[in-house]
C-alpha positions as CSV (number, residue, x, y, z in Angstrom):
1,X,61.7,89.8,81.2
2,X,60.1,92.4,83.7
3,X,59.9,95.9,83.0
4,X,62.6,98.2,83.9
5,X,61.4,100.7,86.9
6,X,62.6,104.1,88.1
7,X,64.7,102.8,91.1
8,X,66.5,99.7,88.5
9,X,69.3,102.3,87.0
10,X,68.9,104.3,90.1
11,X,70.8,101.7,92.2
12,X,73.6,102.1,90.0
13,X,74.1,105.8,90.8
14,X,75.6,105.0,93.9
15,X,78.2,102.4,93.1
16,X,79.5,104.0,90.0
17,X,79.7,107.1,92.0
18,X,82.1,104.7,94.5
19,X,84.1,103.9,91.6
20,X,84.1,107.4,90.2
21,X,85.8,107.9,93.4
22,X,88.4,105.6,93.2
23,X,89.5,106.2,90.2
24,X,89.8,110.0,90.9
25,X,92.1,109.4,94.1
26,X,94.2,107.0,91.3
27,X,93.9,109.8,89.7
28,X,95.7,111.9,92.2
29,X,98.0,109.3,92.7
30,X,99.4,109.0,89.8
31,X,99.6,112.9,89.5
32,X,101.7,112.9,92.5
33,X,104.3,110.0,91.4
34,X,104.8,111.8,88.3
35,X,105.6,114.7,89.7
36,X,108.1,113.8,91.9
37,X,109.8,111.5,89.6
38,X,109.9,114.0,86.6
39,X,112.1,116.2,89.2
40,X,114.2,113.5,89.9
41,X,114.4,112.2,86.7
42,X,115.4,115.6,85.7
43,X,118.4,116.0,88.3
44,X,119.8,112.3,87.9
45,X,118.0,110.7,84.1
46,X,118.2,106.5,85.1
47,X,116.8,104.1,82.5
48,X,114.7,103.2,85.9
49,X,113.6,106.2,86.0
50,X,112.5,106.4,82.6
51,X,110.9,102.9,82.4
52,X,108.8,103.7,85.3
53,X,107.8,107.0,83.5
54,X,106.6,104.7,80.7
55,X,104.6,102.6,82.6
56,X,102.6,105.8,84.4
57,X,102.3,107.1,81.1
58,X,100.8,103.6,80.0
59,X,98.5,103.5,83.9
60,X,97.5,107.0,83.3
61,X,96.1,106.5,80.0
62,X,94.0,103.8,81.1
63,X,93.3,105.6,83.9
64,X,91.4,108.1,82.1
65,X,89.8,105.5,80.1
66,X,88.5,104.0,82.9
67,X,87.2,106.6,84.1
68,X,85.7,107.8,80.8
69,X,83.6,104.6,80.2
70,X,82.4,104.6,84.2
71,X,81.0,108.9,83.3
72,X,79.3,107.2,80.1
73,X,77.9,104.4,81.9
74,X,76.6,106.9,84.8
75,X,75.2,109.1,81.7
76,X,73.6,106.7,80.6
77,X,71.9,105.9,84.0
78,X,70.4,108.9,84.0
79,X,69.4,108.8,80.2
80,X,67.9,105.6,80.9
81,X,66.2,106.7,83.9
82,X,64.7,109.6,82.1
83,X,63.6,106.8,79.0
84,X,60.9,105.5,82.4
85,X,60.3,108.9,83.2
86,X,58.7,110.2,80.1
87,X,57.6,106.3,79.1
88,X,60.0,106.1,75.9
89,X,60.5,102.7,74.7
90,X,64.3,102.3,74.6
91,X,65.2,102.2,78.2
92,X,66.5,98.6,78.2
93,X,68.7,98.8,75.3
94,X,70.0,101.7,77.0
95,X,70.4,100.2,80.7
96,X,72.1,97.5,78.7
97,X,74.9,99.9,77.0
98,X,75.3,101.6,80.1
99,X,76.2,98.1,82.3
100,X,78.2,97.6,79.1
101,X,80.3,100.6,80.0
102,X,80.4,100.0,83.5
103,X,81.8,96.4,82.6
104,X,84.9,97.9,80.4
105,X,85.6,100.0,83.2
106,X,86.2,97.6,85.2
107,X,87.9,95.5,83.2
108,X,90.4,98.4,82.3
109,X,90.3,98.3,85.9
110,X,91.4,95.0,86.1
111,X,93.9,95.3,83.5
112,X,95.8,98.7,85.3
113,X,96.0,97.0,88.7
114,X,97.7,93.8,87.3
115,X,100.2,96.2,85.8
116,X,100.7,99.1,89.2
117,X,101.3,95.1,91.0
118,X,104.0,94.7,88.5
119,X,105.6,97.4,88.3
120,X,105.5,98.1,92.2
121,X,106.9,94.4,92.1
122,X,109.9,94.9,89.7
123,X,110.7,97.9,91.8
124,X,110.8,95.8,95.2
125,X,113.0,93.2,93.4
126,X,115.2,95.9,92.3
127,X,115.5,97.4,96.4
128,X,116.2,93.7,97.5
129,X,119.4,93.3,95.0
130,X,120.6,96.6,96.1
131,X,120.5,95.1,100.1
132,X,122.1,91.9,99.2
133,X,124.7,94.0,97.3
134,X,124.8,95.4,100.4
135,X,125.1,92.7,103.2
136,X,128.0,91.0,100.8
137,X,130.7,94.4,101.0
């Protein structure tokens, strides 16, 4: 196995930063949807709105987990760079853990994406049913 150089963990800095930007944008979009849905639910509580709120709560916590694992991965890449710089032998293990945390973050992201798509499909199916009902009147 080759020895890690300063550029090895540094390569991940830009990738993780872009992923974190995407996660943050997703989080901000959830915040916007949650605020509008909360107002709608307070004015006219429906079972559909409650299901959406429950779904968004789950996705919000998943987004938080994605961000925590992503930031932890970035932090360990920085620590790994420091270890390489000072010549400590824990470099490989630190970098391995950083990669593992990034994999976990991405896996949670995939799971959250699947839940998001399912929620949107349900919403579209509901619109389709209403539209069909209107045509028959």
